[in-house]
Every structure is written in structure tokens, then in C-alpha cells.
C-alpha positions in Angstrom: 0.0 0.0 0.0 1.3 3.5 -0.9 1.5 5.8 2.1 2.9 8.4 -0.2 -0.1 8.5 -2.5 -2.6 8.2 0.4 -1.1 11.3 2.2 -1.1 13.2 -1.1 -4.8 12.3 -1.7 -5.7 13.6 1.8 -3.8 16.8 1.2 -5.6 17.2 -2.1 -8.7 17.9 0.1 -6.9 20.7 2.0 -3.8 21.7 4.0 -2.9 19.5 7.1 -0.2 19.4 9.6 1.7 16.2 10.5 -0.4 14.8 13.4 -3.6 15.8 11.6 -2.5 13.8 8.5 -1.9 10.8 10.7 -5.3 11.1 12.2 -7.0 11.6 8.8 -5.1 8.5 7.5 -6.3 6.5 10.5 -9.9 7.6 10.0 -9.9 6.4 6.4 -8.2 3.0 7.0 -10.0 2.1 10.3 -6.7 2.4 12.1 -5.7 -1.0 10.6 -2.4 0.4 9.2 -0.9 2.5 12.0 1.7 5.1 11.0 4.0 6.9 13.4 4.6 10.6 13.1 8.2 10.1 12.1 7.0 8.1 9.0 4.6 10.9 8.2 7.2 13.6 8.3 9.8 11.5 6.4 7.2 11.0 3.7 6.3 14.7 3.6 10.0 15.6 3.3 10.3 13.3 0.3 7.2 14.7 -1.3 8.5 18.3 -0.8 11.8 17.2 -2.4 9.9 15.9 -5.4 7.9 19.1 -5.7 4.5 17.5 -4.8 3.9 19.4 -1.5 5.1 22.6 0.1 5.1 24.1 3.6 2.4 26.6 4.1 1.0 28.6 7.1 2.0 28.1 10.7 -0.8 28.3 13.3 -0.6 29.7 16.8 0.4 26.3 18.2 3.3 26.1 15.9 1.7 23.5 13.5 3.2 23.7 10.0 0.5 23.1 7.5 1.5 21.2 4.3 -0.3 21.9 1.1 -0.3 20.1 -2.2 1.1 21.5 -5.4 -0.3 21.3 -8.9 2.1 18.5 -9.6 1.0 16.7 -6.5 -2.7 17.0 -7.5 -1.8 15.6 -10.9 -0.1 12.6 -9.3 -3.2 11.9 -7.2 -5.4 11.9 -10.3 -3.0 9.5 -11.9 -3.1 7.2 -8.9 -6.9 7.1 -9.0 -6.9 6.3 -12.7 -4.3 3.6 -12.6 -4.8 0.0 -11.3 -2.6 -1.4 -8.5 0.1 -3.4 -10.3 1.0 -6.7 -8.7 4.6 -7.8 -8.9 5.3 -10.4 -11.5 7.6 -12.3 -9.1 6.8 -13.3 -5.6 8.3 -12.0 -2.4 5.7 -13.8 -0.3 7.6 -15.3 2.7 5.1 -18.2 3.1 5.3 -19.2 -0.6 9.1 -19.1 -0.6 9.3 -21.0 2.8 7.1 -23.8 1.5 8.9 -24.0 -1.8 12.2 -24.4 -0.1 10.8 -26.8 2.5 9.3 -29.0 -0.2 12.6 -29.4 -2.0 15.0 -29.9 0.9 15.7 -33.4 2.1 14.8 -34.1 5.7 12.3 -31.2 6.1 8.8 -32.3 7.4 6.9 -30.0 5.1 3.6 -31.5 6.2 4.3 -30.2 9.8 5.3 -26.8 8.4 1.9 -26.6 6.6 0.0 -27.8 9.6 1.6 -25.1 11.8 0.9 -22.4 9.3 -2.7 -23.6 8.7 -3.4 -23.4 12.5 -2.0 -19.8 12.6 -4.0 -18.8 9.5 -7.2 -20.2 10.8 -6.6 -18.5 14.2 -6.1 -15.2 12.4 -9.3 -15.8 10.4 -11.3 -16.4 13.5 -10.0 -13.3 15.2 -10.8 -11.2 12.1 -14.3 -12.6 11.9 -15.0 -11.8 15.5 -13.5 -8.3 15.3 -15.9 -5.5 16.2 -15.6 -1.9 15.3 -14.6 0.2 18.3 -15.6 3.6 17.0 -18.5 5.8 18.1 -20.7 5.6 15.0 -21.3 1.9 13.8 -23.0 3.2 10.7 -20.7 6.0 9.8 -18.0 6.4 7.1 -15.2 5.5 9.5 -16.8 2.1 10.2 -17.1 1.6 6.5 -13.4 2.3 6.0 -12.6 -0.1 8.8 -14.8 -2.9 7.5 -13.5 -2.6 4.0 -9.9 -3.2 5.2 -10.9 -6.0 7.6 -12.9 -7.7 4.8 -9.8 -7.6 2.6 -7.8 -9.3 5.4 -10.5 -11.9 5.9 -10.6 -12.8 2.2 -6.7 -13.0 2.2 -6.8 -15.3 5.2 -9.4 -17.5 3.6 -7.4 -17.6 0.3 -4.3 -18.6 2.3 -6.0 -21.4 4.0 -7.3 -22.7 0.6 -3.8 -22.4 -0.9 -2.4 -24.4 2.0 -5.0 -27.2 1.4 -4.1 -27.1 -2.3 -0.3 -27.3 -1.5 -0.8 -30.2 0.9 -2.8 -32.1 -1.7 -0.2 -31.5 -4.4 2.7 -32.6 -2.2 0.8 -35.8 -1.2 1.0 -36.9 -4.8 4.8 -37.0 -4.8 7.1 -39.2 -2.8 9.4 -37.1 -0.7 12.5 -38.7 -2.0 11.5 -37.9 -5.6 11.0 -34.2 -5.0 14.1 -33.5 -2.9 16.8 -31.4 -4.5 20.3 -32.2 -3.3 22.9 -29.5 -3.4 24.1 -29.0 -7.0 27.6 -30.0 -7.9 27.7 -27.4 -10.6 29.6 -24.2 -9.7 27.5 -21.1 -10.8 29.2 -18.4 -12.8 29.4 -14.8 -11.7 26.5 -12.5 -12.6 22.8 -13.0 -12.9 21.8 -16.6 -13.8 20.6 -17.1 -17.4 17.0 -17.7 -17.9 16.2 -21.4 -18.4 15.1 -22.2 -21.9 11.5 -23.4 -22.0 10.6 -26.7 -23.4 8.6 -25.1 -26.2 11.6 -22.9 -27.2 13.9 -25.9 -27.1 11.5 -27.9 -29.3 11.2 -25.1 -31.8 15.0 -24.8 -32.1 15.4 -28.5 -32.5 12.8 -28.6 -35.2 14.5 -25.8 -37.1 17.8 -27.7 -37.4 
């Protein structure tokens, strides 16, 4: 999630000072993504460096109000218009952990899956039982909170289904057949070359 664009979008509604920005961000995310004030000001400094915000008036309490620039408003409009791009590769710790566990000799991958499933289901139960703690159960802040929590519930449900799927796939293969011993080949320096796909190899062979 982009804190940078979120803060810009809030400033596009009007000038705010740092603590005010944090409060507005919390209101719009149901306090499910807590930010500290240091993170807010670090982001504002970078936005100012990029010409997207500027320091404005200072009130009697010494609060410095930040205001968005025309370039900042343009970036907000671009953010609303563009989809969120998912990374082509995965940096998901759980997926990497299970991929490594499934291919290392001597690792009880079934136990790893069971431990993770218990944690995932526990989180799902906690999210399902969660209740909004704000003052207005039918107001916009409750709506923001519920949208974020719903997303977390769907993610936890998907994770549990993926763990079931992974367990089923692994049950079809004997452990000794899928274990990868350490390679005896010595890798060369630099980035590894992309493996040639079977289709590409077949095409090249046919062209000979």
C-alpha cells in the first residue's frame, strides 16, 4: 500500500499538519495500518523534495500546514486512474518458505503446513470476531474499517485454501522424488541465465 499517495490524496482535500495527517489516515483506514509521526514527516520531506507538496502557514500552536502543489494533485489523479500493479515475481515469505521446505531433504513439510494452517485459521477467527470500536457503527469511519478488515478476511481464507491445495499436491509425490540435493555445478558470476523453456527448445530442435 502506498502511504505516499494516500497522504497526497488527503492533502488534495486541503492543507494539514503532520499529526492531523496521521489522524486523517487512521480515520480512512480504520486504524488498521498505524503510522508513526516520524514516518509521516519523512514522507512529507520526500514529497517536498519531489515538488509535490510545500510548507504553508503556521498556526498559533506552531503547527506547520502542508499543502499540495499542482504536480501533487496531478499525481493523485494519476493514482486514482491507474490499477494497482501486482509484482510479477513473488516475495511472499510463506510461498518461498514452503517451496524451499518441499525441495530440501529431511524437512517435514507437512508439519510446516499444519503449523501455518493453524495460525492462518486462528487469524481468520480473530478477524471474523473483530468488532468496530468507534463511536458511529454506521458512519464512514466504520465503512473504511470494515473494507480493510474484509480484505484481510478474504486474504486469510485464500491462504487457507492455498495451504490445502499445496498439501494435496505434495501428497501426490514421494518425498525422495522431489528432494533437491545441493548441485555439484559451480555457478558463474553475474545473474543466472533464464532457463530455456521446453517449447523454445523444441522449436529450435525442429529448425535444425
